[in-house]
Structures are given as structure tokens and as C-alpha cells.
C-alpha positions as CSV (number, residue, x, y, z in Angstrom):
1,M,-24.5,-27.4,2.3
2,S,-21.5,-29.7,1.8
3,G,-17.9,-28.5,2.0
4,G,-17.4,-28.9,-1.7
5,G,-20.6,-26.9,-2.4
6,L,-19.3,-24.0,-0.2
7,I,-16.0,-24.0,-1.9
8,L,-17.7,-23.8,-5.3
9,V,-19.8,-20.9,-4.0
10,A,-16.6,-19.1,-3.0
11,I,-15.0,-19.6,-6.4
12,L,-18.1,-18.4,-8.2
13,G,-18.1,-15.3,-5.9
14,I,-14.6,-14.5,-7.0
15,V,-15.5,-15.1,-10.7
16,I,-18.5,-12.7,-10.3
17,L,-16.3,-10.1,-8.6
18,L,-13.8,-10.2,-11.5
19,F,-16.5,-10.1,-14.1
20,L,-18.2,-7.1,-12.5
21,V,-14.9,-5.2,-12.2
22,M,-13.3,-6.2,-15.5
23,K,-16.2,-6.6,-18.0
24,T,-19.0,-4.3,-16.7
25,K,-16.4,-1.8,-15.3
26,L,-18.6,-1.6,-12.1
27,Q,-17.1,0.5,-9.3
28,A,-15.1,-1.9,-7.0
29,F,-17.0,-0.9,-3.9
30,V,-20.3,-1.9,-5.5
31,A,-18.8,-5.0,-7.1
32,L,-17.5,-6.3,-3.8
33,L,-20.9,-5.7,-2.1
34,I,-22.8,-7.6,-4.8
35,A,-20.3,-10.5,-4.8
36,S,-20.5,-10.7,-1.0
37,I,-24.3,-10.8,-1.0
38,L,-24.4,-13.4,-3.7
39,V,-21.9,-15.6,-1.9
40,G,-24.0,-15.4,1.3
41,I,-27.2,-16.3,-0.6
42,G,-25.4,-19.1,-2.6
43,A,-24.1,-20.6,0.7
44,G,-27.7,-20.9,2.0
45,M,-27.7,-18.0,4.5
46,D,-31.0,-16.4,5.5
47,L,-31.5,-13.1,3.7
48,S,-31.7,-11.2,7.0
49,A,-28.4,-12.9,8.1
50,V,-26.7,-11.8,4.8
51,L,-27.7,-8.2,5.5
52,E,-26.5,-8.5,9.1
53,S,-23.1,-9.8,7.8
54,V,-22.9,-6.8,5.5
55,Q,-23.5,-4.3,8.3
56,K,-21.1,-6.2,10.7
57,G,-18.4,-6.5,8.2
58,M,-18.6,-2.9,7.0
59,G,-18.8,-1.4,10.6
60,G,-16.1,-3.7,12.0
61,T,-13.6,-2.8,9.3
62,L,-14.2,0.9,9.0
63,G,-14.0,1.5,12.8
64,F,-10.2,1.2,12.3
65,V,-9.4,1.8,8.7
66,A,-11.4,5.1,8.3
67,V,-9.5,6.8,11.1
68,V,-6.0,5.6,10.0
69,V,-6.4,6.2,6.3
70,G,-8.1,9.6,6.9
71,L,-5.4,10.8,9.2
72,G,-2.7,9.5,6.9
73,A,-4.2,11.2,3.9
74,M,-4.3,14.6,5.7
75,F,-0.7,14.2,6.8
76,G,0.4,13.3,3.3
77,Q,-1.5,16.3,1.8
78,M,0.2,18.7,4.1
79,L,3.6,17.2,3.2
80,E,2.8,17.6,-0.5
81,V,1.4,21.2,-0.4
82,S,4.3,22.4,1.8
83,G,7.0,21.1,-0.6
84,G,8.3,18.6,1.9
85,A,8.6,15.9,-0.8
86,E,10.7,18.1,-3.0
87,R,12.9,19.1,-0.1
88,L,13.7,15.5,0.6
89,A,14.7,14.9,-3.0
90,Q,16.8,18.0,-3.4
91,T,18.7,17.4,-0.1
92,L,19.4,13.7,-0.9
93,I,20.6,14.4,-4.4
94,K,22.9,17.0,-3.1
95,K,24.3,14.7,-0.4
96,F,24.7,11.7,-2.7
97,G,26.0,13.8,-5.7
98,E,24.9,13.6,-9.3
99,G,26.8,10.4,-9.9
100,K,24.7,8.6,-7.3
101,A,21.4,10.4,-7.9
102,Q,19.8,7.0,-8.7
103,W,20.2,6.0,-5.0
104,A,19.0,9.4,-3.8
105,L,15.8,9.1,-5.9
106,G,15.2,5.6,-4.7
107,I,15.5,6.6,-1.1
108,T,13.4,9.7,-1.7
109,G,10.6,7.6,-3.2
110,F,10.8,5.2,-0.4
111,I,10.4,7.9,2.3
112,V,7.8,10.1,0.4
113,A,5.4,7.2,-0.4
114,I,4.9,6.5,3.3
115,P,2.5,9.4,3.8
116,V,1.9,10.5,0.1
117,F,-0.2,8.5,-2.4
118,F,2.0,6.8,-5.2
119,D,0.7,8.8,-8.2
120,V,0.9,12.1,-6.3
121,G,4.5,11.5,-5.2
122,F,5.4,10.5,-8.8
123,I,3.9,13.6,-10.4
124,I,5.5,15.9,-7.8
125,L,9.0,14.4,-8.3
126,V,9.1,13.4,-12.0
127,P,10.3,16.9,-13.0
128,I,13.5,16.2,-11.1
129,V,14.0,13.1,-13.2
130,Y,13.4,15.1,-16.4
131,G,16.0,17.7,-15.2
132,L,18.7,15.1,-14.4
133,A,18.1,13.2,-17.7
134,K,18.4,16.4,-19.8
135,K,21.5,17.5,-17.9
136,T,23.4,14.1,-18.1
137,G,22.0,12.8,-21.4
138,K,21.1,9.5,-19.8
139,S,17.9,7.6,-20.4
140,L,14.9,8.8,-18.3
141,L,14.7,5.2,-17.0
142,Y,18.1,5.5,-15.4
143,Y,16.6,8.0,-12.9
144,G,12.9,7.2,-13.2
145,I,13.0,3.5,-12.3
146,P,14.7,4.0,-9.0
147,L,12.2,6.7,-8.1
148,L,9.3,4.5,-9.1
149,A,10.7,1.5,-7.2
150,G,11.0,3.6,-4.0
151,L,7.5,4.9,-4.3
152,A,6.0,1.5,-5.3
153,V,7.7,-0.4,-2.4
154,T,6.4,1.7,0.4
155,H,3.1,2.3,-1.2
156,S,2.6,-1.5,-1.0
157,F,4.5,-2.6,2.1
158,I,4.6,0.2,4.7
159,P,1.6,1.8,6.6
160,P,0.0,4.3,6.8
161,T,-0.5,3.9,3.1
162,P,-4.0,2.5,2.5
163,G,-3.1,-0.9,1.0
164,P,-1.2,-2.5,4.0
165,I,-3.6,-0.7,6.4
166,A,-6.6,-2.4,4.8
167,V,-4.9,-5.8,4.7
168,A,-3.6,-5.6,8.3
169,E,-7.1,-4.8,9.5
170,L,-8.7,-7.6,7.5
171,V,-6.3,-10.3,8.7
172,G,-5.8,-8.9,12.2
173,A,-2.1,-8.0,11.9
174,D,-0.4,-5.6,14.3
175,L,0.8,-2.6,12.4
176,G,4.1,-2.6,14.2
177,W,5.0,-6.0,12.7
178,V,3.8,-4.8,9.3
179,I,6.0,-1.7,9.4
180,L,9.0,-3.7,10.6
181,F,8.7,-6.5,8.0
182,G,7.7,-4.0,5.3
183,A,10.9,-2.2,5.8
184,I,13.0,-5.4,5.9
185,A,11.4,-6.7,2.7
186,G,11.1,-3.3,1.1
187,I,14.7,-2.1,1.3
188,P,16.2,-5.0,-0.8
189,S,13.2,-4.8,-3.1
190,M,13.9,-1.1,-3.7
191,I,17.6,-1.6,-4.3
192,I,17.3,-4.5,-6.8
193,A,14.2,-3.1,-8.6
194,G,15.4,0.5,-8.4
195,P,19.1,1.5,-8.9
196,I,20.3,-2.0,-10.0
197,F,17.5,-2.8,-12.5
198,G,17.3,0.9,-13.5
199,K,20.9,0.9,-14.6
200,Y,20.4,-2.3,-16.6
201,I,17.2,-1.3,-18.4
202,A,18.5,2.2,-19.2
203,K,21.2,0.6,-21.3
204,K,18.6,-1.3,-23.2
205,I,16.0,1.4,-23.6
206,H,17.1,5.0,-24.1
207,V,14.2,7.4,-23.5
208,K,14.3,11.2,-23.8
209,V,11.9,13.6,-22.1
210,P,8.7,13.4,-24.3
211,E,8.2,16.5,-26.5
212,Y,4.6,16.8,-25.3
213,I,5.7,17.2,-21.7
214,E,6.1,20.8,-20.6
215,I,8.6,20.9,-17.8
216,E,7.6,23.6,-15.3
217,E,9.6,24.3,-12.2
218,R,7.1,23.7,-9.4
219,E,6.8,27.0,-7.5
220,Y,6.0,27.3,-3.8
221,D,4.9,30.6,-2.4
222,R,6.6,29.8,0.9
223,E,10.1,28.6,1.9
224,L,10.4,24.8,1.8
225,P,10.6,23.0,5.1
226,G,13.9,21.6,6.3
227,F,15.0,18.1,5.5
228,G,15.3,17.1,9.1
229,T,11.8,18.5,9.9
230,V,10.2,16.5,7.1
231,A,12.1,13.3,7.8
232,S,11.2,13.6,11.5
233,L,7.5,14.1,10.9
234,I,7.4,11.0,8.7
235,L,9.3,8.9,11.2
236,I,7.4,9.9,14.3
237,P,4.3,7.8,13.8
238,L,6.3,4.8,12.5
239,I,8.6,4.9,15.6
240,L,5.7,5.2,18.0
241,I,3.8,2.3,16.4
242,L,7.0,0.1,16.4
243,M,7.7,1.0,20.1
244,N,4.2,-0.1,20.9
245,T,4.7,-3.5,19.3
246,L,8.2,-4.1,20.7
247,T,7.4,-3.1,24.3
248,G,4.4,-5.5,24.1
249,V,7.0,-8.3,23.4
250,I,9.6,-7.1,25.9
251,L,7.7,-5.8,28.9
252,P,5.1,-7.7,31.0
253,E,1.4,-6.9,31.1
254,G,0.5,-4.4,33.7
255,N,3.8,-2.5,33.4
256,N,3.2,1.2,33.5
257,V,5.7,2.0,30.8
258,R,4.2,-0.6,28.5
259,E,0.7,0.8,29.0
260,F,1.8,4.3,28.3
261,L,3.7,3.3,25.1
262,T,0.8,1.1,24.0
263,F,-1.5,4.1,24.2
264,L,1.1,6.5,22.5
265,G,1.9,3.9,19.9
266,H,-1.7,3.0,18.9
267,P,-2.1,4.0,15.2
268,F,-4.9,6.4,16.2
269,V,-2.8,8.3,18.7
270,A,0.5,8.1,16.7
271,L,-1.1,9.5,13.5
272,I,-3.1,12.2,15.4
273,I,0.2,13.4,16.9
274,A,2.0,13.4,13.5
275,T,-0.9,15.0,11.7
276,V,-1.4,17.8,14.2
277,L,2.4,18.5,14.2
278,A,2.3,18.6,10.4
279,F,-0.6,21.1,10.5
280,Y,1.4,23.3,12.8
281,I,5.0,22.9,11.6
282,L,4.3,22.6,7.8
283,G,1.2,24.8,7.9
284,V,0.8,27.5,10.5
285,K,4.5,28.0,11.1
286,K,5.0,28.4,7.3
287,G,2.4,31.1,7.1
288,Y,-0.7,29.2,6.2
289,S,-3.9,30.5,7.8
290,K,-6.0,28.2,9.9
291,D,-8.7,28.3,7.2
292,E,-6.1,27.3,4.5
293,V,-4.8,24.4,6.7
294,Q,-8.4,23.3,7.1
295,Q,-9.0,23.4,3.3
296,I,-5.9,21.3,2.7
297,A,-7.0,18.7,5.2
298,T,-10.5,18.5,3.8
299,K,-9.2,18.2,0.2
300,A,-7.1,15.2,1.4
301,L,-10.2,13.2,2.3
302,E,-11.6,13.2,-1.2
303,P,-9.3,10.5,-2.7
304,A,-9.2,8.7,0.7
305,G,-12.9,8.3,0.8
306,I,-13.2,5.7,-2.0
307,I,-10.3,3.7,-0.6
308,I,-12.0,3.6,2.8
309,L,-15.3,2.4,1.2
310,I,-13.6,-0.3,-0.9
311,T,-11.8,-1.5,2.2
312,G,-15.1,-1.6,4.1
313,A,-16.6,-3.7,1.3
314,G,-13.6,-6.0,1.7
315,G,-14.6,-6.4,5.3
316,V,-18.1,-7.4,4.2
317,F,-16.6,-10.0,1.9
318,K,-14.6,-11.4,4.7
319,Q,-17.5,-11.4,7.1
320,V,-19.8,-13.2,4.7
321,L,-17.1,-15.9,4.1
322,I,-16.9,-16.4,7.9
323,D,-20.7,-16.3,8.6
324,S,-21.6,-18.6,5.7
325,G,-19.2,-21.3,6.8
326,V,-17.0,-21.0,3.7
327,G,-14.1,-19.8,5.8
328,D,-14.2,-22.9,8.0
329,V,-14.1,-25.2,5.0
330,L,-11.2,-23.2,3.4
331,G,-9.4,-23.4,6.8
332,E,-9.8,-27.1,7.1
333,M,-8.6,-27.6,3.6
334,M,-5.5,-25.5,4.3
335,A,-4.8,-27.4,7.6
336,G,-4.6,-30.6,5.6
337,S,-2.7,-29.0,2.7
338,S,1.1,-28.9,2.3
339,L,0.8,-25.4,0.8
340,P,2.2,-22.8,3.2
341,P,-0.3,-20.0,4.1
342,L,2.1,-17.2,3.0
343,L,2.5,-18.8,-0.4
344,L,-1.3,-19.2,-0.8
345,A,-1.9,-15.6,0.2
346,F,0.7,-14.4,-2.4
347,L,-0.7,-16.6,-5.2
348,I,-4.4,-15.5,-4.6
349,A,-3.4,-11.8,-4.6
350,A,-1.2,-12.3,-7.7
351,F,-4.0,-14.1,-9.6
352,V,-6.5,-11.3,-8.9
353,R,-3.9,-8.6,-9.6
354,I,-3.0,-10.1,-13.0
355,A,-6.7,-10.6,-13.9
356,Q,-8.2,-7.2,-13.1
357,G,-5.3,-4.8,-12.5
358,S,-6.2,-3.0,-9.3
359,A,-3.7,-3.6,-6.5
360,T,-6.3,-2.4,-3.9
361,V,-8.9,-4.9,-5.1
362,S,-6.3,-7.6,-5.2
363,M,-5.1,-7.0,-1.7
364,I,-8.6,-6.8,-0.2
365,T,-9.9,-9.9,-2.1
366,A,-6.9,-11.9,-1.0
367,A,-7.2,-10.7,2.6
368,G,-10.9,-11.5,2.7
369,I,-10.2,-15.0,1.6
370,M,-7.3,-15.5,3.9
371,S,-8.9,-14.1,7.0
372,P,-11.1,-17.1,7.9
373,I,-8.3,-19.4,7.0
374,I,-6.0,-17.6,9.5
375,E,-8.7,-17.9,12.1
376,T,-9.1,-21.7,11.6
377,L,-5.3,-22.2,11.6
378,G,-4.9,-20.1,14.8
379,L,-2.2,-17.9,13.3
380,T,-1.3,-14.9,15.6
381,G,1.5,-12.5,16.2
382,P,4.4,-11.7,13.8
383,I,3.3,-14.2,11.1
384,L,0.3,-12.0,10.4
385,G,2.6,-9.1,9.6
386,L,4.4,-11.4,7.1
387,M,0.9,-12.4,5.7
388,V,0.3,-8.7,4.9
389,I,3.6,-8.4,3.1
390,S,2.9,-11.6,1.1
391,I,-0.5,-10.3,0.0
392,A,0.9,-6.9,-0.8
393,A,3.7,-8.5,-2.9
394,G,1.2,-10.6,-4.8
395,A,-0.9,-7.5,-5.5
396,T,2.2,-5.7,-6.9
397,I,3.3,-8.3,-9.5
398,L,3.0,-8.0,-13.3
399,S,1.3,-4.6,-13.6
400,H,0.2,-4.4,-17.2
401,V,-2.4,-2.7,-19.5
402,N,-5.3,-3.2,-17.1
403,D,-3.5,-1.1,-14.4
404,S,-3.8,2.7,-14.2
405,G,-0.2,2.9,-12.9
406,F,1.0,1.3,-16.2
407,W,-0.5,4.1,-18.2
408,L,0.7,6.8,-15.8
409,V,4.3,5.7,-16.4
410,N,3.7,5.1,-20.1
411,R,2.6,8.7,-20.6
412,Y,5.1,10.6,-18.4
413,F,8.0,8.7,-19.8
414,G,6.8,8.6,-23.4
415,L,7.2,4.9,-23.7
416,D,5.3,2.5,-26.1
417,V,3.5,-0.5,-24.6
418,K,6.3,-2.9,-25.3
419,D,8.9,-0.8,-23.5
420,T,6.6,-0.1,-20.6
421,L,6.2,-3.8,-20.1
422,K,10.0,-4.3,-20.3
423,S,10.6,-1.5,-17.7
424,W,7.7,-0.7,-15.4
425,T,6.1,-4.2,-15.4
426,M,9.5,-5.9,-14.8
427,M,10.3,-3.5,-12.0
428,E,6.9,-4.2,-10.3
429,T,7.5,-8.0,-10.7
430,I,11.0,-7.7,-9.2
431,I,9.5,-5.9,-6.2
432,A,6.9,-8.5,-5.8
433,L,9.2,-11.5,-6.0
434,V,12.0,-10.1,-3.8
435,G,9.5,-8.8,-1.2
436,F,7.7,-12.2,-1.0
437,A,11.0,-14.1,-0.9
438,V,12.2,-12.1,2.1
439,A,8.8,-12.5,3.9
440,F,8.7,-16.2,3.2
441,T,12.3,-16.7,4.4
442,I,11.5,-14.8,7.6
443,G,8.3,-16.9,8.0
444,I,10.4,-20.1,8.0
445,F,12.1,-19.0,11.2
446,I,9.0,-17.7,13.0
């Protein structure tokens, strides 16, 4: 098939994917598999070869993602159940003082969302926002937007949250670079979209605690863990993974220290260490029985399962694009194009995000398309970390009525659709644009 024909097949594959997700409301995992198979058939692959690509793509992706996302989910669940997230918020608000509670909530969200899913972190911490708003008489958005910005930034940019993990695996990025660039891009994004924008929008939209919300003080039957303990547990896997990446740059191959830190800083080992420590320090030491800890860990795998499967289906989509030859054609087009790869990645993710709403589907679709292009262009090293941030930024932009996060915020803050667009949607867009601007700027110098 000609190059033009293969490009047309790829475009039709994306259209079919969007149709299945948006119009038929088909589960994203099934929709990705169907779109992948149809692309393979449309590109002229043998039927047996299409099935081999499905198996290869699924197996190759899940070998890494399933382990990391599964461990990360258990770690996050232990943090949630033990009250670690609440401890972080309480301590930071006390340290910063009520006058700077905005900043404390932004930082809390930024830290908490590294191991805890976005919606869970929000639901745990939103009572603190209600309490501050009632006490000070300020708009809910004054405190709520900084918290949301902190949660949203790390949920999109910093592993071991599922989105960046999935994209990193699909494009072949080192997690150390993703963590480093995610933090560099995420901090200014959180500051501008959080405390700064929150202060501005709170003056425009005054929101009180909705009457239908019953504020209940969350009760824990055990003493909350210490701030230092919680912060250390979250930082341990990040530091180990970063040390692995940096020693790989600084120390020569064959060096014993490098080999040891490479092992210790592999995401598998780093997350096993953090998860086992969380089980013991936040579980057993706090009085949970071994059976209770096991139940907490098992429960964590329920929401993680669907994310793992969707990521695997994204790996299938990527593999079919490569095996069908579509990837080579896309890569050659990019090689002759003046459009920077980081910008292309951002635009593809943004288009899919705006069209169908799911950040996960947007990330995985964009990563699947970019993967063969990256291979053709021969991109390696730090630039792939920036590619992950660019895709994540695109998949964050313009959250609106087709995104579940939009309605979560709408309900908990008692906003109408117009005010949700002015606050939440603008906040997400600021995160996306600032995050991409930072990644793109760094990319110029790499």
C-alpha cells in the first residue's frame, strides 16, 4: 500500500476509536483493541499477523506497566487508609498559617497525587477546603483551585501515577527523566494555575459550601502517621529512580556503584521497597493486622486493573502501527516536516482530549502514534522524558463536559456549568500550557 494510503488508514483508525468511545460509549479497552485490529487489516496485514501484533503489543507493554501501576496503587491505598494524606495537609497548613493556606493546599495536592489517584485525593482533602472557606468567608475556589492544581499536575506529570507511567513505557522514556522534567514543569504549573489563578478566580466567582454537602470530619481509628514519615515514604521511590538515571549519566558502564544503584533505582525495586515499607510503617506499626493490610492492598488493585488493561491496549495500537508500516510513513513525514516532535505530540494529545474527554485515552493514543515516529527519528535519552510531559500536557488541556473530572468538581463545589468552565477548565488549560511551554523550552537546549 502507498504511503498516502497508510496515512489514511491511520487517520480512519483514530476516527473509529473516537466514534467508539464517544458515540457508542464502548469501554476504552475494547475500543482501542477494535481500532488497532481494523488499522492492521486496513493496512493490508495478514490476519494472523494482526493477531500476533495484538499479543506482542499487549505483552510487551504490560510486562512493565502492570508491575509499576499495581505497586503504585497499593502504596497509594495504604497512604489513604492510614490518613497520611490528611496529615500532610494539616501539617503544611499549620506551618504556612491560615493566611497562606492556598500554598499549603497546592503543595499538599502536589505531594499527595504522586501515589494517590486524583479523585481519591480530592475527596479525602476537600473537607479541609470546606472548613477553611466557612471559617474565613472566602470563596471555595480560593482554597479549592490550589488543591486541584496540585493534584492535577502530579497526576499528569509525575510517576508512579498511571498516565505518565503508561506514556513512558509506550515511547521508551526513562522514568528518572520523566520525574525530573515532570517536577521542573509541574512546579510553575501548580503555582500559576493554583494559588495565583485561584486568588484571581475567587474574586470573580464567590462560591459557598453547597447545602447538599454534609461535612463530616473524617475519622481514623488509629493515630495519624507523622509528616516526616509520610513525606519520606513518598520521596523514597522518586529519589531511587532519579539516582538510577543520574548515575547512568555520570558513572561509566561496569562501575560497581552504578550497577548497584541501577538495580536499586529500577522502578520495580524502588516501588517494592516503598510499598513494603508502607505496609509495615503505615500498616503493621499502626496496629493493622496482616490480614487487614492484605485486604487494603487487594482493594487497591481494583481501580488499577482497568488502567493497566487500557495501557496494554495502547501498546497494541502502537505495535500495529509499527508492524503495518504506518509508523515508518509517519516518521518519514515528520523527518521532512518543520513541526517539532514535542509540539506534534502535544497537539495530538490535545485533539483527542478535547474530542473525547478521557486524559488516559488521550495520552495512550498520542503515545501510540508518536512511538513509531520516535523510532524513525532516532530520538533517545532526555528528549523522551520531555515527550512524555508534552503528551501529558496535551491530555490535560480544556477539560469540559465530556470529562468525569469536570463533573466531580462541579458537584463538590456546587458550581453551574458556566462557572465550572471558568474555573476548573481554565485551571486545567493553564497547567497544560505552562507545562508544555517549560518542556518545549528545555527541549530547545537538549
